C-alpha positions as CSV (number, residue, x, y, z in Angstrom):
1,M,0.0,0.0,0.0
2,K,1.7,3.2,-1.2
3,P,1.4,6.0,1.4
4,T,-0.9,8.9,0.4
5,S,-0.9,10.6,3.8
6,H,0.2,13.9,2.1
7,A,-3.4,14.0,0.7
8,F,-5.1,13.8,4.0
9,K,-6.9,17.2,3.6
10,S,-8.4,16.2,0.2
11,N,-9.1,12.7,1.4
12,A,-10.9,14.0,4.5
13,T,-13.0,16.4,2.4
14,T,-14.1,13.5,0.2
15,A,-14.9,11.4,3.2
16,L,-17.0,14.1,4.8
17,H,-19.3,14.2,1.7
18,D,-19.6,10.5,1.3
19,E,-23.0,9.7,2.7
20,R,-22.6,5.9,2.7
21,L,-19.3,6.2,4.7
22,Q,-20.9,8.6,7.2
23,R,-23.7,6.1,7.8
24,A,-21.2,3.3,8.4
25,L,-19.1,5.5,10.8
26,G,-22.3,6.4,12.7
27,N,-22.8,2.7,13.4
28,M,-19.2,2.4,14.7
29,R,-19.4,5.3,17.1
30,S,-22.0,3.7,19.3
31,G,-20.9,0.1,19.0
32,F,-17.2,0.2,20.1
33,Q,-17.5,3.0,22.7
34,D,-20.5,1.6,24.5
35,K,-19.3,-2.0,24.6
36,R,-15.9,-0.9,25.9
37,L,-17.4,1.1,28.7
38,A,-19.7,-1.7,29.7
39,A,-16.8,-4.2,29.8
40,I,-14.5,-2.1,31.9
41,D,-17.3,-1.2,34.3
42,K,-17.4,-4.9,35.3
43,L,-13.7,-5.0,36.1
44,P,-12.9,-2.8,39.1
45,E,-9.1,-3.4,38.7
46,F,-9.0,-2.1,35.1
47,E,-7.0,1.0,36.0
48,T,-4.5,-1.1,38.0
49,L,-4.2,-3.4,35.0
50,R,-3.4,-0.4,32.8
51,D,-0.5,0.5,35.1
52,L,0.7,-3.1,35.1
53,G,0.5,-3.4,31.3
54,R,2.4,-0.1,30.9
55,D,5.1,-1.3,33.3
56,I,5.5,-4.6,31.6
57,K,6.0,-3.0,28.2
58,N,8.3,-0.4,29.5
59,H,10.5,-3.0,31.1
60,T,10.5,-5.1,27.9
61,L,11.5,-2.1,25.8
62,E,14.3,-1.3,28.1
63,H,15.7,-4.9,27.6
64,I,14.2,-5.7,24.2
65,D,17.5,-7.2,22.9
66,F,17.6,-9.7,25.7
67,Y,14.0,-10.8,25.3
68,L,14.1,-11.1,21.5
69,E,17.3,-13.2,21.7
70,R,15.6,-15.4,24.4
71,F,12.5,-15.7,22.2
72,E,14.6,-16.7,19.2
73,S,16.5,-19.4,21.2
74,K,13.2,-20.9,22.5
75,V,11.7,-21.0,18.9
76,I,14.8,-22.8,17.7
77,Q,14.7,-25.1,20.7
78,N,11.1,-26.0,19.8
79,G,12.0,-26.8,16.2
80,G,11.1,-23.5,14.5
81,H,13.1,-20.9,12.6
82,V,13.5,-17.2,13.2
83,H,14.3,-14.7,10.4
84,W,15.3,-11.1,11.1
85,A,14.2,-8.4,8.6
86,R,15.4,-4.8,8.8
87,T,13.2,-3.6,6.0
88,P,9.9,-4.6,4.3
89,Q,11.8,-5.8,1.3
90,E,13.9,-8.2,3.4
91,A,10.7,-9.5,5.0
92,R,8.9,-10.0,1.7
93,E,11.9,-11.8,0.1
94,K,12.2,-14.2,3.1
95,I,8.5,-15.1,3.0
96,L,8.7,-15.6,-0.8
97,E,11.8,-17.9,-0.3
98,I,9.9,-20.0,2.3
99,C,6.8,-20.2,0.0
100,R,8.9,-21.3,-3.0
101,S,10.6,-24.0,-0.9
102,V,7.3,-26.0,-1.2
103,D,6.4,-24.6,-4.6
104,A,3.4,-22.8,-3.0
105,K,0.6,-21.7,-5.4
106,T,-1.8,-20.4,-2.7
107,V,-1.3,-18.8,0.7
108,T,-4.0,-18.3,3.3
109,K,-3.6,-15.3,5.6
110,G,-4.9,-14.3,8.9
111,K,-5.5,-10.6,9.6
112,S,-2.1,-8.9,9.9
113,M,-1.4,-5.2,9.9
114,I,2.3,-5.9,9.4
115,A,1.5,-7.7,6.2
116,E,-0.4,-4.6,5.1
117,E,2.6,-2.5,6.2
118,I,5.0,-4.4,3.9
119,A,2.4,-4.7,1.1
120,L,2.8,-8.5,1.1
121,N,-0.3,-9.4,-0.9
122,D,0.8,-7.3,-3.9
123,F,4.3,-8.8,-3.7
124,L,3.1,-12.4,-3.6
125,E,0.7,-11.8,-6.5
126,E,3.5,-10.3,-8.6
127,S,5.6,-13.4,-7.7
128,G,2.9,-15.8,-9.0
129,I,1.4,-16.8,-5.6
130,E,-2.2,-16.2,-4.7
131,P,-2.8,-14.7,-1.2
132,I,-6.2,-15.5,0.3
133,E,-7.5,-13.3,3.1
134,T,-9.5,-15.5,5.5
135,D,-10.7,-12.9,8.1
136,L,-14.2,-12.0,7.0
137,G,-13.5,-8.3,7.0
138,E,-10.2,-8.7,5.2
139,Y,-11.8,-11.1,2.7
140,I,-14.5,-8.5,1.9
141,I,-12.0,-5.7,1.3
142,Q,-9.7,-8.0,-0.7
143,I,-12.4,-8.8,-3.2
144,R,-13.3,-5.1,-3.4
145,K,-9.6,-4.3,-3.9
146,E,-9.6,-1.8,-1.0
147,P,-7.2,-1.3,1.9
148,P,-8.4,-1.7,5.5
149,S,-9.9,1.3,7.1
150,H,-9.5,0.2,10.7
151,I,-6.9,-2.0,12.4
152,I,-9.3,-4.5,14.0
153,A,-12.4,-4.0,11.8
154,P,-11.0,-3.6,8.4
155,A,-14.4,-3.3,6.6
156,V,-16.0,-0.9,9.2
157,H,-16.4,1.7,6.4
158,L,-18.9,-0.6,4.6
159,N,-22.6,-1.2,5.1
160,Q,-24.4,-4.6,4.7
161,T,-25.6,-3.5,1.3
162,D,-22.0,-2.8,0.1
163,V,-21.0,-6.4,1.1
164,E,-24.1,-7.9,-0.6
165,E,-23.3,-6.1,-3.8
166,S,-19.6,-7.3,-3.7
167,F,-20.6,-10.9,-3.1
168,R,-23.1,-10.9,-6.0
169,K,-20.4,-9.4,-8.3
170,I,-17.6,-11.8,-7.3
171,H,-19.4,-15.0,-6.4
172,N,-21.1,-15.0,-9.9
173,D,-21.1,-18.8,-10.0
174,L,-23.9,-18.9,-7.4
175,P,-27.7,-18.5,-8.1
176,V,-28.5,-14.9,-8.9
177,D,-31.7,-15.0,-6.8
178,R,-30.1,-16.4,-3.6
179,P,-31.0,-14.5,-0.5
180,L,-28.3,-12.3,1.0
181,S,-30.2,-9.8,3.0
182,E,-29.2,-11.2,6.4
183,P,-25.7,-11.0,8.0
184,R,-25.8,-14.8,8.6
185,Q,-26.4,-15.5,4.9
186,L,-23.4,-13.4,4.0
187,L,-21.3,-15.2,6.6
188,D,-22.4,-18.6,5.4
189,E,-21.5,-17.8,1.8
190,A,-18.0,-16.5,2.7
191,R,-17.4,-19.6,4.8
192,A,-18.5,-21.9,1.9
193,K,-16.1,-20.0,-0.5
194,L,-13.2,-20.1,1.9
195,R,-13.5,-23.7,3.2
196,N,-11.6,-25.4,0.3
197,R,-9.0,-22.6,0.2
198,F,-8.0,-23.5,3.7
199,I,-7.6,-27.1,2.8
200,D,-5.7,-26.5,-0.5
201,A,-3.3,-23.8,0.8
202,D,0.4,-24.7,0.8
203,V,1.4,-22.0,3.3
204,G,-0.5,-20.1,6.1
205,I,0.6,-16.7,7.3
206,T,-0.6,-15.0,10.5
207,G,0.4,-12.0,12.5
208,A,1.0,-12.1,16.2
209,N,-0.5,-10.2,19.1
210,F,2.3,-11.3,21.4
211,L,5.7,-13.1,21.2
212,I,6.5,-14.8,24.5
213,A,10.2,-14.9,25.3
214,E,9.7,-17.5,28.1
215,T,8.4,-20.2,25.8
216,G,9.0,-19.1,22.2
217,S,5.3,-19.0,21.6
218,T,3.4,-16.7,19.3
219,V,-0.2,-15.7,20.2
220,I,-3.1,-14.5,18.0
221,V,-6.5,-13.4,19.2
222,T,-9.5,-13.7,16.8
223,N,-13.2,-14.0,16.9
224,E,-13.7,-16.2,13.8
225,G,-11.3,-19.2,14.1
226,N,-9.8,-18.5,10.7
227,G,-6.4,-18.0,12.3
228,D,-6.5,-21.5,13.7
229,L,-7.3,-23.0,10.3
230,T,-4.6,-20.8,8.6
231,Q,-1.8,-22.0,10.9
232,T,-2.7,-25.7,11.4
233,L,-3.8,-27.0,8.0
234,P,-0.9,-25.9,5.6
235,K,2.5,-27.5,5.5
236,I,4.2,-24.3,6.6
237,H,3.1,-21.7,9.2
238,I,4.8,-18.3,8.9
239,V,4.3,-15.8,11.7
240,L,5.0,-12.2,10.6
241,A,5.4,-9.8,13.5
242,S,7.2,-6.6,14.5
243,L,9.9,-6.5,17.2
244,E,7.9,-4.7,19.9
245,K,5.3,-7.6,20.2
246,V,7.6,-9.5,22.5
247,V,6.7,-9.8,26.2
248,P,8.8,-11.7,28.9
249,T,6.4,-14.3,30.2
250,L,3.1,-16.1,29.9
251,D,1.9,-14.2,33.0
252,D,2.8,-10.9,31.4
253,A,0.8,-11.8,28.2
254,A,-2.2,-12.9,30.4
255,T,-2.2,-9.5,32.1
256,I,-2.3,-7.6,28.8
257,F,-5.0,-10.0,27.5
258,R,-7.3,-8.7,30.1
259,L,-6.8,-5.2,28.7
260,L,-6.8,-6.0,25.0
261,A,-10.3,-7.4,24.2
262,R,-12.1,-5.0,26.6
263,S,-10.4,-2.1,24.9
264,A,-10.9,-3.3,21.4
265,T,-14.3,-4.9,21.1
266,G,-15.8,-4.7,24.6
267,Q,-15.4,-8.4,25.2
268,E,-13.9,-9.9,28.3
269,M,-11.8,-12.2,26.1
270,S,-11.7,-12.8,22.3
271,V,-13.5,-16.0,21.2
272,Y,-10.2,-17.6,20.2
273,T,-6.8,-17.1,21.9
274,T,-4.3,-19.4,20.1
275,F,-0.8,-20.2,21.2
276,S,1.7,-21.6,18.6
277,T,4.9,-23.1,19.8
278,G,6.8,-24.7,17.0
279,P,5.9,-27.2,14.2
280,K,3.8,-30.4,14.6
281,R,5.4,-33.0,16.9
282,P,5.1,-36.7,16.2
283,E,2.3,-37.2,18.7
284,D,0.3,-34.2,17.4
285,L,-2.8,-34.8,15.3
286,D,-2.5,-31.6,13.3
287,G,-0.2,-28.7,12.8
288,P,2.4,-27.4,10.3
289,E,5.5,-29.4,9.3
290,Q,7.5,-26.1,9.4
291,Y,7.2,-23.1,11.7
292,H,8.9,-19.8,10.7
293,V,8.8,-16.4,12.5
294,V,9.7,-13.4,10.5
295,L,10.6,-10.4,12.8
296,L,10.4,-7.0,11.2
297,D,12.2,-3.9,12.4
298,N,11.3,-1.2,9.8
299,G,12.2,1.7,12.0
300,R,11.1,0.3,15.4
301,S,14.6,0.1,16.8
302,A,15.3,3.7,15.8
303,M,12.4,4.7,18.1
304,L,14.1,3.2,21.2
305,G,15.5,5.9,23.4
306,T,13.6,8.7,21.7
307,E,10.5,10.7,22.6
308,F,8.5,8.1,20.5
309,Q,9.6,5.0,22.4
310,E,6.3,4.9,24.3
311,M,4.5,4.3,21.0
312,L,6.0,0.9,21.0
313,R,3.8,-0.1,23.9
314,C,0.8,-0.1,21.5
315,I,-1.1,-3.4,21.5
316,R,-3.2,-2.5,18.4
317,C,-6.6,-2.5,20.2
318,A,-7.9,0.6,18.2
319,A,-9.4,2.2,21.3
320,C,-7.8,5.5,20.4
321,M,-9.4,5.6,16.9
322,N,-12.8,4.3,18.2
323,H,-13.0,7.4,20.5
324,C,-11.3,9.9,18.2
325,P,-13.7,12.7,16.9
326,V,-11.5,13.1,13.8
327,Y,-11.4,9.4,12.9
328,S,-15.1,9.1,13.5
329,A,-15.7,12.0,11.1
330,V,-13.5,10.9,8.2
331,G,-12.7,7.2,8.6
332,G,-9.5,5.3,8.1
333,H,-8.9,5.7,4.4
334,A,-8.4,9.5,4.8
335,Y,-5.2,8.8,6.7
336,G,-3.6,7.4,3.5
337,W,-1.8,4.4,4.9
338,V,-2.0,1.4,7.0
339,Y,-2.4,3.0,10.5
340,P,-5.2,5.5,10.9
341,G,-6.4,7.5,13.9
342,P,-4.3,8.9,16.7
343,M,-1.9,5.9,16.8
344,G,-1.4,6.3,13.1
345,A,-0.7,10.0,13.5
346,V,2.3,9.1,15.7
347,L,3.4,5.8,14.0
348,T,3.0,6.7,10.3
349,P,5.4,9.7,10.4
350,T,8.0,7.4,12.1
351,L,7.7,4.8,9.4
352,V,7.2,6.8,6.2
353,G,8.6,10.2,7.2
354,V,7.1,13.4,8.4
355,Q,7.5,14.8,4.9
356,E,4.8,12.4,3.7
357,A,2.7,12.2,6.8
358,G,3.0,15.7,8.4
359,H,-0.8,16.3,8.1
360,L,-1.6,13.4,10.4
361,P,-0.3,14.8,13.7
362,N,-2.0,18.1,12.8
363,A,-5.4,16.3,12.3
364,S,-6.2,16.3,16.0
365,T,-8.3,18.4,18.3
366,F,-6.0,17.4,21.2
367,C,-9.1,16.6,23.2
368,G,-7.1,13.9,24.9
369,R,-9.7,11.1,24.5
370,C,-7.2,8.8,22.9
371,E,-4.8,8.9,25.8
372,S,-7.6,8.6,28.3
373,V,-8.8,5.3,26.8
374,C,-5.5,3.8,25.8
375,P,-5.0,0.6,27.8
376,M,-1.2,1.1,27.8
377,R,-1.4,4.8,28.8
378,I,0.4,6.0,25.7
379,P,0.7,9.8,25.7
380,L,-0.5,10.2,22.1
381,P,-1.1,13.9,22.2
382,K,2.3,14.6,23.6
383,M,3.9,12.7,20.7
384,M,1.8,14.3,18.1
385,R,3.0,17.7,19.4
386,Q,6.6,16.4,19.0
387,W,5.9,15.6,15.3
388,R,4.4,19.1,14.9
389,K,7.5,20.5,16.4
390,R,9.7,18.6,14.0
391,E,7.6,19.5,11.1
392,F,7.9,23.2,12.1
393,E,11.7,22.9,12.6
394,K,12.1,21.3,9.1
395,K,10.0,24.1,7.6
396,L,7.6,21.6,6.2
397,S,4.5,23.3,7.5
398,P,2.9,26.0,5.2
399,G,4.6,29.4,5.2
400,T,1.4,31.2,6.3
401,F,1.2,28.9,9.3
402,R,4.7,29.5,10.4
403,A,4.3,33.3,9.9
404,G,1.1,33.3,11.9
405,L,2.8,31.3,14.7
406,G,5.7,33.7,14.6
407,L,3.3,36.6,15.0
408,W,1.6,35.0,17.9
409,A,5.0,34.2,19.5
410,F,6.0,37.9,19.2
411,F,3.0,39.0,21.3
412,A,3.1,36.0,23.7
413,K,6.7,37.0,24.7
414,R,5.3,40.4,25.7
415,P,2.5,39.7,28.2
416,A,1.4,43.4,28.6
417,L,1.1,43.9,24.8
418,Y,-0.6,40.5,24.4
419,Q,-3.2,41.3,27.0
420,A,-3.8,44.8,25.5
421,V,-4.2,43.4,21.9
422,T,-6.4,40.4,22.9
423,G,-8.5,42.6,25.1
424,L,-9.1,45.1,22.3
425,A,-9.9,42.2,19.9
426,M,-12.4,40.7,22.2
427,R,-14.2,44.1,22.7
428,V,-14.4,44.6,18.9
429,L,-15.6,41.1,18.2
430,G,-18.1,41.3,21.0
431,R,-19.6,44.5,19.8
432,F,-20.0,43.4,16.2
433,G,-21.3,39.9,17.1
434,K,-23.6,40.8,20.0
435,D,-26.8,40.8,17.9
436,K,-26.5,37.2,16.6
437,G,-24.0,35.9,19.2
438,R,-21.8,34.3,16.6
439,F,-19.9,34.8,13.3
440,K,-20.5,32.8,10.2
441,S,-17.4,34.3,8.5
442,L,-14.4,36.2,9.6
443,P,-11.3,37.5,7.9
444,L,-8.3,35.1,8.3
445,A,-10.6,32.5,10.0
446,G,-12.2,30.8,7.0
447,G,-10.7,27.4,8.1
448,W,-13.0,27.6,11.2
449,T,-16.1,29.4,9.9
450,S,-16.4,27.4,6.7
451,V,-17.6,24.4,8.8
452,R,-18.8,25.9,12.0
453,D,-19.9,29.2,13.6
454,M,-17.5,31.1,15.8
455,P,-19.1,32.3,19.1
456,A,-18.9,36.0,19.7
457,P,-17.0,37.0,22.8
458,Q,-19.4,37.4,25.7
459,G,-17.2,39.5,28.0
460,R,-13.8,39.9,29.4
461,T,-10.8,37.7,28.5
462,F,-9.7,34.8,30.7
463,Q,-6.6,36.6,31.8
464,Q,-8.7,39.6,32.8
465,L,-11.1,37.5,34.8
466,Y,-8.2,35.6,36.4
467,R,-6.5,38.8,37.4
468,D,-9.7,40.2,39.0
469,K,-10.3,36.9,40.9
470,K,-6.7,36.9,42.1
471,R,-7.0,40.5,43.3
472,A,-10.3,39.7,45.1
473,A,-8.7,36.8,46.9
């Protein structure tokens, strides 16, 4: 997926005028938020678990080399293989090499944002191997030739009618008059189409929610069971994961599990939590003959020791975007790459450069909801401010913006002058706006008034009121 984050403004404008998208986003707002709140209300120790989860990840990141090496040694001890990839290209080539070792023609895939990050599907197709997405949401967007718009619900931007239309177009070998008006009918049809693909696949590729250093296990959480079929039926199971997914022990993973599903979908636990620890043993009834783990860096190690290290605590629950007023207004595709919402506004500039993704950390109201719901207590607004600072220092922001900020800084450094000018401005605006109580247009404020009214000042400035209160005290 080629980044188009530089086009965020035009993407967002298009999204705001897309009626079908707006209906779909309206469904998402109530579902994720309400379910999360209900789930954490039943768990009195939720805030304590957030502190524990944060501390586990902080400890791991401080010693990540030790835990990754321990994970590797355990995987090898269990009969598996670990491959280190610095770049997406290295990861793609290693996966292709493994697939060609068994002359693979088809590959089934569980949902994996890392696979999206390295554009694995396109690469496999160009190499003569058919990738088959088996997560229902991923399957839907694959047949529509669209990227995911959400990291846990990739087809959240679609309505049921959209899915029905796509199934009738692609599954054209089935009766035209078959009923598809109910979600269960759509699910049954997808299951029937995918069943033989699971059986026939030569290689299965999954992501990983956690890599457990203590045992060499990889863990996936799903609600459909497709991940289990993807990793147990083919000859080879490939796990594709980024470095920061490692945790020290099974107990540590169990602690974070209690945060993950509640924050993501409002469940106490996902329907399936699957541990994989090497290839099939002689006494096992099923499982792959070969087990490979491809560990991707792609800029993660460069984040260690920087102001962006805390982003590596992210467990990809999507709580930040589920509660973000910007994401809920424009959807995920507007962000122009794999990771949307507040977490994407921090991670995307790291991975593709602030030159490409500078709009994203600016697409925030800084309301703080993302940080308030993040189960790992990641200070997302603080890191977005850091990207804004870097963008400004590199002179990548518009000249008018920098000039305006410079003018504001001139006055802000001179408190008496600042108070005099703002006081005068408030009096003038208050007088001209007192009849209607608001402005529908203002010089130099079109970015605001084009989409909302600006309230007319009702009285004295905050500084004036604060000064009076202080004197009275």
